[in-house]
C-alpha positions in Angstrom: -13.8 3.2 9.5 -12.5 -0.2 7.8 -9.5 -0.6 5.7 -9.6 -3.8 3.6 -6.6 -4.7 1.9 -6.4 -7.4 -0.7 -4.3 -8.7 -3.6 -1.3 -10.1 -1.8 -0.1 -13.8 -2.5 2.8 -15.6 -3.4 4.9 -14.9 -6.3 8.2 -15.7 -7.9 11.3 -13.2 -8.0 10.5 -10.5 -10.8 6.7 -11.4 -10.8 4.0 -8.9 -10.2 1.3 -8.3 -8.1 -1.7 -5.8 -7.6 -2.7 -4.6 -4.1 -5.9 -2.9 -3.1 -7.3 -1.0 -0.6 -11.1 0.0 0.1 -12.6 1.7 2.8 -16.0 1.5 4.4 -17.3 5.0 6.2 -14.6 6.8 4.6 -13.6 8.5 1.2 -10.3 8.7 0.1 -10.9 11.1 -2.8 -9.7 14.1 -0.3 -7.4 12.2 1.7 -3.8 10.9 1.6 -3.3 7.1 1.7 -0.1 5.7 2.2 1.1 1.7 2.0 3.0 0.7 4.5 4.8 -3.2 5.1 6.5 -4.9 8.1 8.4 -8.3 8.7 8.1 -9.9 11.7 10.1 -8.8 14.4 11.0 -5.5 12.7 9.7 -2.0 12.8 6.8 -0.7 10.1 8.3 0.8 6.9 6.7 3.0 5.1 6.1 1.9 1.2 4.3 5.2 -0.7 1.5 7.4 -0.3 -0.5 9.1 -2.6 -1.5 12.4 -1.4 -5.1 14.4 -1.5 -3.5 16.7 -4.7 -2.4 13.3 -6.5 0.8 13.3 -6.0 2.9 10.4 -5.3 5.6 9.4 -2.7 8.1 6.3 -2.9 10.4 4.9 -0.5 14.2 4.7 -2.5 14.0 0.6 -2.9 10.6 0.6 -4.5 11.0 3.4 -6.9 10.9 2.6 -10.2 9.1 -0.9 -9.4 6.0 0.2 -7.0 3.2 2.6 -8.5 0.5 3.8 -6.2 -2.8 5.0 -7.8 -6.3 5.9 -6.9 -9.6 5.1 -8.4 -12.1 7.5 -7.0 -14.9 6.0 -8.2 -14.3 2.8 -6.5 -12.9 4.4 -3.6 -10.1 2.3 -3.9 -6.1 2.6 -3.8 -3.9 0.5 -5.4 -0.2 -0.2 -5.2 1.0 -2.0 -8.1 4.2 -4.0 -7.4 6.4 -5.0 -10.7 9.7 -6.6 -10.5 9.4 -8.0 -7.4 12.5 -9.0 -5.2 12.6 -11.2 -2.1 13.3 -8.6 0.4 9.3 -7.2 -0.4 8.5 -10.1 1.0 5.7 -8.4 3.9 2.7 -8.2 5.9 1.6 -4.9 3.4 -0.8 -2.2 5.2 -2.8 0.9 3.6 -3.7 3.6 6.1 -5.7 7.0 6.0 -7.3 9.5 8.1 -5.6 12.5 8.2 -2.2 13.8 6.5 1.1 11.8 5.8 2.5 10.4 7.5 0.0 11.1 10.5 -2.6 8.6 9.6 -5.1 7.4 11.9 -6.5 4.4 10.7 -4.9 1.3 9.5 -6.0 -2.0 8.0 -5.6 -5.6 8.9 -2.8 -6.0 6.1 -2.5 -8.6 3.1 0.7 -11.2 2.8 3.3 -10.9 0.2 5.6 -13.4 -0.4 8.3 -13.4 -3.0 10.6 -16.8 -3.5 
């Protein structure tokens, strides 16, 4: 199983980015999928999860600004990030395989820089 994140980049404060997570040899449709982020020398931080039933969860700092969604036809999970803040700067990972938060598969990450 390989997860690939994309869509990261550099944006100004207040800007938006949409991250994508695609999977090979794995189907998201019946799985929980999560987004995490990590700043160097700090612990990995959970950001959001979309569960197999379609329900969504967010950590408090991103509520109202980030939206997680899934396109089953494309086997892709998205993280729409609006009103970005400098503190959102991090390497963002998607994860799946098992029920949240016990994910077994992780991507390599996509960098988001907000300045």
